[in-house]
C-alpha positions, 0 to 999 in steps of 0.5 A: 838881206832885204831892203826896208822902207822906214815908212812901212812900219806896221803898228798893232791897232790902237798901240804904238807897238811895232808889229815885226813880220817874221818875228816868232818865239821859234826864231826871235830875230829879224834883220833889216836894211833901212833906208830913211827918208831924205827929208828930216821932217818925214822921220819915222813915226814913234813906236816901240817893240819888245825886242832889242834893236841893235843897229849900225849906221851904214851911210849918212847921219841920223837922230834917234829920239827916245823919251830920254832925249836924242842922240846923233849917229854918223856912218860907222857908229851904232847902238842898241835901243832897249826893249820896250822903249819908245823911239823914232828916227830922223835922217839928217842927210840924204841917202841915210841907211842902217842895218838893224837886228831885232831880237829878244834878249833870250836869243843871246842870253842863252841859259836863263840865269847863266853867265852870258845873261848875268854879265852881258844882257841883264845890265843892258836890259835890266831895270837900270838899263838905259833907253839907248846905248850908243857905240860910236867909232870912238868913245871915252866912256866904255861900258863893261861889255864894250868889247862884245858890242864893238865886235857886234858892230864889226860883224854887222859890216858887209857882207852880212846877208841873212835872209830870214824874215827880213823887212824892206824900208825906204823913203818912197811913201814917207812916214 
């Protein structure tokens, strides 16, 4: 897995849509290990993408900002940012790092209209979907698909190493 600088977010000209290097219709998935700027004032810029963003905070703490508000995530917790949701991150501690998987909903849905899509993907990304689904280490509210996403957070622990079009974020040049 390549390391990525959060300052290297590449936007399409005239848009806040993030260009995802290595992301293609043939394999709609990329993974990154993001190192966020230590200074909270240098958080990542506002951006969006068509892909879902599944993330796990490896160390430190950060805020995810969306139009619906902000959520705090600490090491060991994670969540999903829905497709087409404007968002940005802000580090709250020096050395904050996270693993990120970005993928098209069809990548995990399988057969269009199939059981996986209907039970697990559509409730997440459909019209009633949220901007951000948090998956903390412990939670009182557990959505119906909680067991699947809890496994996804465990799956994202080391030694996950997928060298398939990964990107490198780091705080060296700031956002």
